MARRO-333022 format. One line per 3 residues: number of its first residue (from 0); for each residue x, y, z of C-alpha. Coordinates in nm, 3 decimals. Layout:
NUM) X Y Z  ...
This chain:
0) 2.577 -0.118 3.411  2.254 -0.156 3.249  2.105 -0.584 3.203
3) 2.204 -0.747 2.897  1.924 -0.723 2.638  1.771 -1.014 2.521
6) 1.845 -1.236 2.151  1.664 -1.028 1.923  1.349 -1.238 1.785
9) 1.418 -1.324 1.462  1.125 -1.532 1.390  0.997 -1.305 1.139
12) 1.379 -1.214 0.937  1.212 -0.915 0.820  1.115 -0.769 1.194
15) 1.384 -0.898 1.341  1.649 -0.688 1.073  1.437 -0.365 1.232
18) 1.490 -0.458 1.569  1.902 -0.517 1.447  1.816 -0.186 1.323
21) 1.684 -0.013 1.616  1.953 -0.166 1.871  2.241 -0.048 1.677
24) 2.108 0.332 1.628  2.051 0.312 2.031  2.367 0.222 2.110
27) 2.533 0.474 1.872  2.319 0.664 2.033  2.475 0.600 2.373
30) 2.174 0.669 2.531  2.000 0.358 2.728  1.578 0.351 2.654
33) 1.538 0.532 2.999  1.670 0.826 2.807  1.487 0.722 2.494
36) 1.183 0.735 2.734  1.261 1.096 2.864  1.379 1.265 2.529
39) 1.004 1.072 2.328  0.770 1.016 2.581  0.724 0.675 2.438
42) 0.797 0.443 2.766  1.059 0.252 2.789  0.893 -0.038 2.811
45) 0.758 -0.002 2.475  1.145 0.129 2.373  1.299 -0.181 2.447
48) 0.984 -0.424 2.268  0.954 -0.198 1.970  1.396 -0.313 1.952
51) 1.288 -0.669 2.051  1.168 -0.822 1.684  0.861 -0.995 1.877
54) 0.642 -0.719 1.687  0.615 -0.432 1.468  0.683 -0.146 1.668
57) 0.390 0.150 1.562  0.571 0.369 1.313  0.522 0.673 1.552
60) 0.706 0.471 1.785  0.993 0.350 1.536  1.018 0.779 1.407
63) 1.061 0.869 1.793  1.250 0.585 1.875  1.521 0.716 1.597
66) 1.444 1.091 1.642  1.544 1.063 1.921  1.908 0.893 1.907
69) 1.982 1.203 1.619  1.988 0.947 1.292  1.846 1.180 1.051
72) 1.641 1.141 0.791  1.765 0.926 0.495  1.803 0.688 0.845
75) 1.458 0.720 0.973  1.324 0.677 0.574  1.501 0.359 0.614
78) 1.373 0.228 0.956  0.988 0.336 0.812  1.000 0.144 0.525
81) 1.214 -0.203 0.690  0.869 -0.203 0.904  0.710 -0.159 0.599
84) 0.805 -0.504 0.463  0.806 -0.660 0.825  0.439 -0.589 0.886
87) 0.412 -0.745 0.500  0.645 -1.044 0.578  0.411 -1.107 0.962
90) 0.085 -1.093 0.778  0.232 -1.357 0.483  0.360 -1.146 0.249
93) 0.100 -0.978 -0.057  0.043 -1.073 -0.401  0.258 -0.818 -0.654
96) -0.022 -0.568 -0.806  0.097 -0.373 -1.098  -0.129 -0.095 -1.221
99) -0.119 -0.051 -1.595  -0.253 -0.429 -1.619  -0.502 -0.281 -1.435
102) -0.782 -0.212 -1.620  -1.153 -0.332 -1.535  -1.304 -0.193 -1.171
105) -1.291 -0.558 -1.012  -0.914 -0.612 -1.070  -0.930 -0.205 -0.899
108) -1.058 -0.323 -0.624  -0.886 -0.627 -0.603  -0.556 -0.390 -0.642
111) -0.601 -0.129 -0.365  -0.661 -0.476 -0.164  -0.332 -0.612 -0.255
114) -0.125 -0.193 -0.228  -0.232 -0.203 0.085  -0.165 -0.568 0.256
117) 0.175 -0.475 0.049  0.188 -0.129 0.274  0.262 -0.352 0.544
120) -0.190 -0.280 0.619  -0.193 0.052 0.815  -0.463 0.158 1.043
123) -0.718 0.293 0.893  -0.678 0.609 1.130  -0.269 0.594 1.019
126) -0.413 0.599 0.614  -0.657 0.884 0.713  -0.332 1.052 0.843
129) -0.132 1.014 0.573  -0.362 1.114 0.332  -0.426 1.432 0.495
132) -0.732 1.376 0.691  -1.049 1.253 0.706  -1.198 1.464 0.517
135) -0.961 1.371 0.191  -1.087 1.014 0.329  -1.341 0.928 0.566
138) -1.276 0.597 0.778  -1.562 0.435 0.631  -1.517 0.525 0.311
141) -1.165 0.322 0.380  -1.350 0.028 0.520  -1.596 0.017 0.218
144) -1.257 0.027 -0.079  -1.088 -0.247 0.156  -1.359 -0.511 0.183
147) -1.448 -0.451 -0.141  -1.848 -0.276 -0.180  -1.725 0.067 -0.341
150) -1.386 0.239 -0.524  -1.318 0.561 -0.497  -1.584 0.780 -0.653
153) -1.347 1.039 -0.742  -0.939 1.091 -0.845  -0.918 1.298 -0.552
156) -1.021 1.115 -0.288  -0.820 0.776 -0.515  -0.503 0.984 -0.459
159) -0.550 1.014 -0.109  -0.678 0.637 -0.075  -0.276 0.572 -0.232
162) -0.103 0.814 -0.070  -0.251 0.725 0.273  -0.071 0.328 0.140
165) 0.231 0.530 0.107  0.193 0.637 -0.266  0.361 0.947 -0.256
168) 0.269 1.184 -0.469  0.445 1.259 -0.758  0.593 0.997 -0.787
171) 0.552 0.766 -1.111  0.352 0.480 -0.875  0.110 0.760 -0.842
174) 0.120 0.869 -1.164  0.025 0.519 -1.260  -0.214 0.412 -0.987
177) -0.470 0.733 -1.068  -0.466 0.650 -1.494  -0.575 0.285 -1.341
180) -0.903 0.450 -1.146  -0.910 0.653 -1.467  -0.921 0.350 -1.710
183) -1.131 0.128 -1.464  -1.390 0.444 -1.510  -1.409 0.402 -1.867
186) -1.461 0.077 -1.884  -1.765 0.059 -1.657  -1.880 0.306 -1.890
189) -1.836 0.071 -2.204  -2.134 -0.157 -2.299  -2.091 -0.396 -2.671
192) -2.190 -0.162 -2.911  -1.947 0.013 -3.191  -1.849 0.299 -2.911
195) -1.672 -0.004 -2.701  -1.442 -0.179 -3.001  -1.314 0.189 -3.090
198) -1.241 0.264 -2.717  -1.096 -0.011 -2.621  -0.878 0.021 -2.981
201) -0.742 0.370 -2.892  -0.705 0.325 -2.512  -0.469 -0.031 -2.671
204) -0.295 0.237 -2.870  -0.246 0.531 -2.593  -0.090 0.240 -2.314
207) 0.122 0.058 -2.529  0.277 0.394 -2.640  0.292 0.520 -2.359
210) 0.521 0.220 -2.150  0.644 0.087 -2.479  0.852 -0.123 -2.321
213) 0.505 -0.348 -2.165  0.400 -0.336 -2.514  0.296 -0.722 -2.500
216) 0.165 -0.743 -2.178  -0.081 -0.410 -2.236  -0.192 -0.576 -2.544
219) -0.256 -0.963 -2.392  -0.471 -0.717 -2.084  -0.705 -0.482 -2.322
222) -0.758 -0.769 -2.531  -0.902 -0.977 -2.250  -1.073 -0.706 -2.106
225) -1.227 -0.642 -2.436  -1.355 -0.991 -2.476  -1.468 -1.033 -2.144
228) -1.695 -0.666 -2.114  -1.847 -0.841 -2.471  -1.870 -1.166 -2.376
231) -1.988 -1.063 -1.991  -1.864 -1.417 -1.919  -1.571 -1.337 -1.658
234) -1.749 -1.061 -1.489  -2.091 -1.242 -1.483  -1.888 -1.537 -1.320
237) -1.730 -1.289 -1.026  -2.094 -1.175 -0.989  -2.290 -1.481 -0.890
240) -1.935 -1.635 -0.677  -2.007 -1.317 -0.488  -2.255 -1.018 -0.614
243) -2.150 -0.817 -0.333  -1.826 -0.707 -0.453  -1.709 -0.464 -0.708
246) -1.736 -0.511 -1.082
C-alpha cells in the first residue's frame, strides 16, 4: 500500500486547483507515481511535486502526466489552461489588455508585455517552440520585445510572438492582435498635417463599423491618439521618463 500523500497546498488557489485535478486523474487511472515515471520518463519526484500545489509544473510535465493517465485531449487542454492561470496568479496576476484599443506603438509595447504575463510568462524557449522555431521568433527578439526596446519587425514575427503567448492562429483574438500591430505602424508613420487627420478619421470609421459594440470606446481612444500625436504631449512625457522605450 502506497504512502498517503500530503495535503495539497492551496496558498495559491489556482495552483492548488491544478494539483487537485492532476491527483484526481492519477487516482482515476489507478497508477502510482512510479508507474507514471516509467511511462513518461519523468522522475516520480517531479510528478509528485507537480501534484503538490507548491509549484506550477512545466507544461511538458503536465502533458506527460495526463497522457500517461490516458486523460484525453480535452482534459489536457483544460489542465494547460489551469496551469496558465496558476502561473499568472503566482506571479501577481496581469493587467487586462484589449487589442481593439491599441493604436500607438508604445501602447502595443505595453500590451505585448501584458499579454505575455497573462499567458503565465512562458519561457523564451517555450515561446519559440510554440511559434514554430527560432527562425520565426528568435530568443533575442523576444527579449527585446519584452524589455520594450523594439516591436515585432513584421506581421509574421508579430504572429509568432502572440502564438508564443498562446494566442492560436485563426482565432478572433489572433486577428485583433495583428490588426493592432498594423494600426501601430500606421500611427508611427503619421505626422501633423492634413494626411494625419484624414487617416485618423478613416481609421475611426472602419473600427467603429467592424466592432459596433465597442464604438464608444474606440472613438474615444482614437480621439486621444489624434490629440497626443497633434500635441506631442503624451509621447514627449513617455520619452522623457524612459527614453529607451518604444514610442
